[in-house]
DOVEXNU-46729 format. One line per 3 residues: their letters; for each residue x, y, z of C-alpha. Coordinates in steps of 0.001 Angstrom, whole numbers. Layout:
REM residues N
A = X Y Z ~ ...
//
This chain:
REM residues 126
MIN = 60847 316498 161219 ~ 62834 319483 162294 ~ 63968 319035 166019
IMP = 64706 323118 167097 ~ 66363 324661 169775 ~ 67000 327962 171096
ETE = 70303 329699 170428 ~ 70231 330385 174602 ~ 70262 327469 175391
ACR = 72540 325443 172956 ~ 74807 328061 173890 ~ 74244 327036 177117
LQL = 75411 323248 176386 ~ 78467 324376 174437 ~ 77391 321379 171867
PWQ = 79314 321402 169036 ~ 77766 322755 165955 ~ 78711 321375 161603
EKG = 77355 324559 159955 ~ 76626 327949 159593 ~ 72710 328376 158702
IMP = 71579 329714 155434 ~ 68112 329326 154441 ~ 65056 330546 156767
ILG = 62118 328791 158776 ~ 59157 329334 157083 ~ 56156 329181 158864
IGG = 52313 328632 158905 ~ 51451 331407 159623 ~ 53696 333877 156945
HKT = 57577 334625 159727 ~ 60854 333687 159399 ~ 63287 332411 161903
KVA = 66382 332792 160507 ~ 68952 329664 161373 ~ 71699 330869 163240
RIM = 73529 327266 163034 ~ 72872 323251 162216 ~ 74048 320668 164747
AGA = 74331 316611 163075 ~ 74796 314254 165311 ~ 74816 315918 168300
ELT = 74708 313525 171553 ~ 72761 314048 173970 ~ 70655 312191 176743
VGG = 67115 312957 177339 ~ 65433 310751 180590 ~ 67940 308456 180144
VVR = 68430 307318 177284 ~ 71603 308439 174927 ~ 71209 309010 171258
ELS = 72694 311277 168422 ~ 70442 314170 167133 ~ 70870 317058 165123
FIV = 69726 320469 165431 ~ 69131 323165 163558 ~ 69664 326277 166378
ADI = 68046 329561 165618 ~ 66407 331983 167585 ~ 62734 331050 168104
PKA = 61032 334143 169244 ~ 57712 332846 167295 ~ 56308 328668 167481
VLG = 56498 326499 164849 ~ 54146 323603 164689 ~ 55235 320459 163020
RQF = 52926 318168 161068 ~ 53970 315090 163679 ~ 51849 318125 166059
LYA = 49395 318893 164101 ~ 48756 314848 163112 ~ 49301 313757 166728
FQV = 46812 316050 168148 ~ 43869 316070 164842 ~ 44915 319843 164996
GLE = 43486 321244 161827 ~ 43597 324641 159863 ~ 41868 326849 158232
YSA = 40599 330167 157603 ~ 37776 332322 158999 ~ 35857 334326 157107
QGD = 37268 336990 157679 ~ 40704 335731 155852 ~ 42580 335370 159490
KLM = 44325 331415 160362 ~ 42653 329734 162912 ~ 43616 326094 164627
RIT = 40882 323592 165411 ~ 41944 321022 168458 ~ 39766 319122 170389
NGD = 40961 318906 174155 ~ 41448 315468 176483 ~ 37590 316424 176721
GRR = 36633 315552 173766 ~ 35432 319721 173801 ~ 36329 320589 170323
VVI = 38040 324238 170117 ~ 38577 326709 167588 ~ 41703 329143 168617
GIC = 42821 332054 165969 ~ 46500 331660 165584 ~ 47370 334360 162522
NKE = 46106 337696 161516 ~ 45390 338812 157805 ~ 45772 342048 158501
SGA = 49612 341753 159826 ~ 50943 338375 158513 ~ 52149 337325 162130
WPE = 51598 335497 165212 ~ 50186 337000 168749 ~ 53398 337721 170967
TPN = 52097 339762 173635 ~ 49055 338753 175816 ~ 47142 342596 174037
ELE = 47672 341309 170447 ~ 46071 337361 171367 ~ 42871 339151 173727
KLA = 42819 340974 170605 ~ 42128 337003 168239 ~ 40526 335749 171313
GLA = 37400 336692 169247 ~ 37142 334322 167012 ~ 37791 331141 169421
QDF = 34786 329294 169841 ~ 33817 325657 171762 ~ 31329 323549 169539
//
């Protein structure tokens, strides 16, 4: 599992870092996010529990969907007939929904309401 923290938040918390990042993170949509630094063994308190945690610190303009998220929410990833990347989710009511998450032509994830609206035509209920 990868813990990712926005660079602005790491600076605000003044957490110590061990080394500058070298390799970018590659998302499922093909986008890359530059790693600013790596923090290993930072002692943090979350919900009253103190633990040593490690983070990759990066400017995160795009979401990175990890395997744990995909598994926990039983998310399926697939391609449409047009080649767009789709995410299939079953919501709390048991209704299955398919959402377009990556455009084939640009290779980019939607970042604005306008871009999301273009892929919304791919979303459907089952």
